[in-house]
Structure formats: structure tokens, C-alpha cells
C-alpha positions, 0 to 999 in steps of 0.5 A: 828465046824464040819458038823451039828454044832457039835464040831470036836473031837480031832482026827478030828481037825487038829493040828497046830504046835505051831511053826507056831502060835508063832515062836518066842516062839520056838526060845526062847524055844531053847535059854532058854533051852541052857542057862539052860543046859550051867549053869548045872541047872535042870528045878526044880532049874530054876523054884524055882529061877524064882518063876514059876512051874517046869512044866511051865519051861518045857512047855516053853522050849519045845515051848508048853507054851507061857510065859508072859513077866513077866515069861521071865523076871524072867527067864532072872534074873535067867540067869543074862540076860537082856530081850533085850539081850535074844531077840537079841540072839533069833533073831540071831538064827531065 
């Protein structure tokens, strides 16, 4: 809240980069994007196969959306990876 108990407007609020809030999401975003591109899949194709929206795939790949474990598991299924393999790959890139 700002002075006088009023909420700060968007311009007054300091934006906190998503990568400071959830650094693993940013690393996962990069790995997931690389996996999709290596397989020459569109975001639409990945979304359809994973059963999530194309916009959510986009948000996840940009590090803007924080995916649930279920979403990550679905994406791993699309790429033929186990969750543990995805996280170990992400950990190496940190």
C-alpha cells in the first residue's frame, strides 16, 4: 500500500523480475523451450498433446507462468522425459 493507505498503481509498484521469485521456473522455461524447438514442434502442438492451453505453454516457456507439477509432468510426457531427468537437466544449466 502507498501513503495514506492507498494501493500503489502499476507504475508506482516496483516490478520484481520473475527470475528472482522462482529461479527454477526460469531454468525450466529455457529447457522446455529447447526441448520443443529440438523436436520442431509448435507451441500449439505441444499444448494439444499435453492437454493445456497454448498460451500457458507460452507463459511457461517465457518464465512468466509457474506451472503445476501436473503440467510439468504432462510436458515431460510430450517430450518422452521423466520428471527427474528434466530437473537434472535444468539443474545442470543453473
